[in-house]
C-alpha positions in Angstrom: 21.2 -17.0 18.8 20.8 -16.6 15.2 18.3 -13.8 13.9 16.4 -16.8 12.0 16.3 -18.7 15.3 14.9 -15.7 17.2 12.3 -15.2 14.8 11.4 -18.8 14.6 11.0 -19.0 18.5 8.8 -15.6 18.4 6.5 -17.2 15.9 6.1 -20.4 18.0 5.3 -18.3 20.8 2.9 -16.2 18.9 1.0 -19.2 17.5 0.8 -20.9 21.0 -0.6 -17.8 23.0 -4.0 -17.4 24.3 -5.9 -14.3 23.5 -6.7 -12.1 26.7 -9.7 -10.5 24.8 -12.8 -8.3 25.9 -15.9 -7.0 24.5 -15.5 -3.7 23.3 -18.3 -0.9 22.9 -15.9 1.9 21.4 -13.2 1.6 19.1 -9.9 1.3 20.8 -6.8 3.5 20.8 -3.3 1.5 20.1 -2.5 1.8 23.9 -6.1 0.6 24.8 -4.8 -2.9 23.7 -2.2 -4.7 25.5 0.9 -5.6 23.2 1.4 -9.1 24.9 -1.6 -11.0 23.1 -4.4 -8.5 24.1 -7.3 -8.5 21.9 -10.7 -6.3 21.6 -13.8 -7.9 20.1 -16.0 -5.4 18.5 -19.0 -5.4 16.1 -18.1 -2.8 13.6 -18.6 -1.1 10.2 -15.4 -0.6 8.1 -15.1 2.2 5.7 -12.2 2.9 3.2 -11.9 5.5 1.3 -9.2 5.2 -1.9 -8.0 7.8 -4.3 -8.1 6.5 -7.9 -5.0 6.4 -9.9 -2.5 7.9 -7.3 0.4 6.0 -9.1 -0.5 7.8 -12.3 -0.7 11.4 -10.3 2.8 10.6 -9.1 4.4 9.7 -12.0 2.9 12.0 -14.2 3.0 15.3 -12.3 5.6 16.9 -10.0 5.6 15.4 -6.8 5.2 18.3 -4.4 1.9 19.1 -6.6 1.0 15.4 -6.4 1.4 15.4 -2.6 -0.9 18.4 -2.1 -3.7 16.7 -3.8 -3.3 13.5 -2.0 -2.8 15.2 1.4 -6.1 17.4 0.5 -7.8 14.0 -0.2 -6.9 12.5 2.9 -7.4 15.3 5.1 -11.1 16.1 3.7 -11.9 12.2 4.1 -10.5 11.9 7.6 -12.6 15.1 8.4 -15.8 13.4 7.2 -15.1 10.2 9.0 -14.6 12.3 12.5 -17.7 14.3 12.0 -19.7 11.2 11.1 -18.7 9.4 14.4 -16.1 7.3 13.1 -12.7 6.7 14.4 -9.5 6.9 11.9 -7.1 4.1 12.8 -5.2 3.7 9.5 -3.6 5.4 6.7 -2.3 3.7 3.9 -0.8 5.7 1.0 -3.8 7.3 -1.0 -6.2 5.2 1.4 -8.0 5.8 4.9 -9.8 3.7 6.8 -12.7 4.6 9.2 -14.2 2.4 11.9 -17.8 2.9 13.0 -19.5 1.4 16.0 -22.6 1.6 17.9 -26.7 1.3 17.1 -26.3 3.9 14.0 -22.9 2.6 12.7 -24.4 1.3 9.1 -26.4 4.7 8.5 -23.5 6.7 9.7 -20.9 5.1 7.5 -23.1 5.3 4.3 -24.1 8.7 4.8 -20.4 9.6 5.4 -19.6 8.1 1.9 -22.1 10.0 0.1 -20.8 13.1 1.7 -17.3 12.1 0.5 -18.5 11.8 -3.0 -19.8 15.4 -2.8 -16.7 16.5 -1.4 -14.6 14.8 -4.0 -16.8 15.8 -7.2 -18.0 19.1 -6.0 -15.1 20.7 -4.0 -11.6 18.8 -4.4 -11.8 18.1 -8.0 -12.7 21.5 -9.2 -10.4 23.2 -6.7 -7.5 21.0 -7.7 -8.2 21.7 -11.5 -8.4 25.4 -11.0 -5.1 25.3 -9.0 -3.4 22.8 -11.2 -4.4 23.4 -15.0 -2.0 20.9 -16.0 -4.6 17.9 -14.4 -6.8 19.2 -17.1 -4.3 19.6 -19.9 -3.2 16.0 -19.4 -6.5 14.4 -18.7 -6.3 13.5 -15.0 -9.5 13.6 -13.1 -9.5 13.4 -9.2 -11.7 10.4 -8.6 -12.0 8.1 -5.9 -13.9 4.9 -4.5 -15.5 4.0 -0.9 -16.0 0.3 0.3 -18.0 -0.6 3.3 -18.7 -3.8 5.0 -19.7 -4.9 8.6 -18.7 -7.8 10.7 -17.4 -8.8 14.2 -13.6 -8.1 14.1 -10.9 -8.8 16.8 -8.6 -5.8 17.2 -4.8 -6.7 18.1 -1.7 -5.0 18.0 0.7 -6.3 15.4 4.5 -5.5 15.3 7.2 -5.3 17.8 7.9 -3.0 21.0 8.5 0.4 19.9 7.2 -0.5 16.5 3.5 -1.5 16.4 0.1 -0.8 15.5 -3.5 -1.9 15.5 -4.8 -4.5 13.2 -8.4 -5.2 12.5 -9.1 -8.8 11.9 -12.5 -10.1 10.1 -14.4 -10.2 7.1 -15.2 -6.5 7.0 -11.7 -4.9 6.8 -10.9 -7.1 3.8 -14.1 -6.8 2.1 -14.4 -3.2 2.8 -10.7 -2.6 1.3 -11.5 -4.9 -1.6 -14.8 -3.0 -2.5 -12.9 0.7 -2.3 -10.6 -0.8 -5.2 -13.2 -1.4 -7.7 -12.6 0.7 -10.7 -15.8 1.2 -12.5 -16.5 4.8 -12.5 -18.5 6.6 -12.1 -19.8 4.4 -9.2 -18.2 6.0 -6.1 -19.7 3.8 -3.4 -19.9 0.0 -2.8 -21.7 -1.3 0.3 -22.5 -5.1 1.2 -26.1 -6.3 1.2 -26.0 -6.5 5.0 -24.9 -3.0 5.5 -27.9 -1.7 2.9 -30.2 -3.8 5.0 -29.4 -2.1 8.0 -29.6 1.5 6.8 -32.2 4.2 7.7 -34.9 5.3 5.5 -32.7 8.7 5.3 -29.5 7.1 4.2 -31.5 4.6 1.7 -34.0 7.0 -0.1 -33.9 10.7 -1.5 -37.4 12.1 -2.4 -38.7 8.6 -2.5 -35.9 7.4 -4.8 -33.5 4.6 -3.7 -29.9 6.2 -3.8 -28.6 2.5 -4.3 -28.4 0.1 -6.8 -27.9 -3.6 -6.5 -24.9 -5.2 -8.2 -22.8 -8.5 -8.0 -19.2 -7.8 -7.0 -16.4 -10.4 -7.5 -14.1 -10.5 -4.6 -11.1 -13.1 -4.8 -13.0 -15.2 -7.1 -16.3 -15.2 -4.8 -19.5 -13.3 -5.8 -21.0 -10.8 -3.2 -24.4 -9.2 -3.2 -23.6 -5.4 -3.0 -25.0 -2.1 -3.6 -23.5 1.1 -5.5 -24.3 4.8 -5.6 -23.2 7.6 -7.2 -25.4 9.9 -5.2 -23.7 13.0 -3.4 -24.6 14.3 0.1 -23.8 17.8 0.9 -22.0 17.8 4.3 
């Protein structure tokens, strides 16, 4: 059988498959989802943290230096996700995805994002500029953006045996990823109005002031009601 025919046959099988799905209460690991048509349904909050201008970073500076900045960013963001009760299920170049579930998921994700803002602006950027003066000399500022959205998601395994990973299907992963790509500094965090409406008072206000500003975001030519914030929260 030619390779094209083999792929065509597999696509047909996948299209006609019936999901063996179950409701989940925790974020599954890869081996918790069956490779053959297994699926887990989750009510989840997805967080994407994205380093700004990483292409410019790698193009302008030595790769070894750029790699240290990217690695420091991903490491610190991953630490915050884990310490905030989230689960990391994806790294994509200069971006990390965190998944939050449970009754406190919206508040936990939002607080995590504000802590990320603190780490990037108060720790990572100053430390990077101190270690690598060429960042200042060439006008490069370490910046990032975080996007957060909530929805029901279907978690499945994509790929082939020996080379596969979890895929999160639903509106939240797509919206959170697109919000993390907003390039309007100095706004560091964007959340959907659904997430904002489910925040606890502690993650919504500081000394009586709302830490979030209502804004319209255009995502794939569709307008969304969102909130943005430049506030920081010391971990």
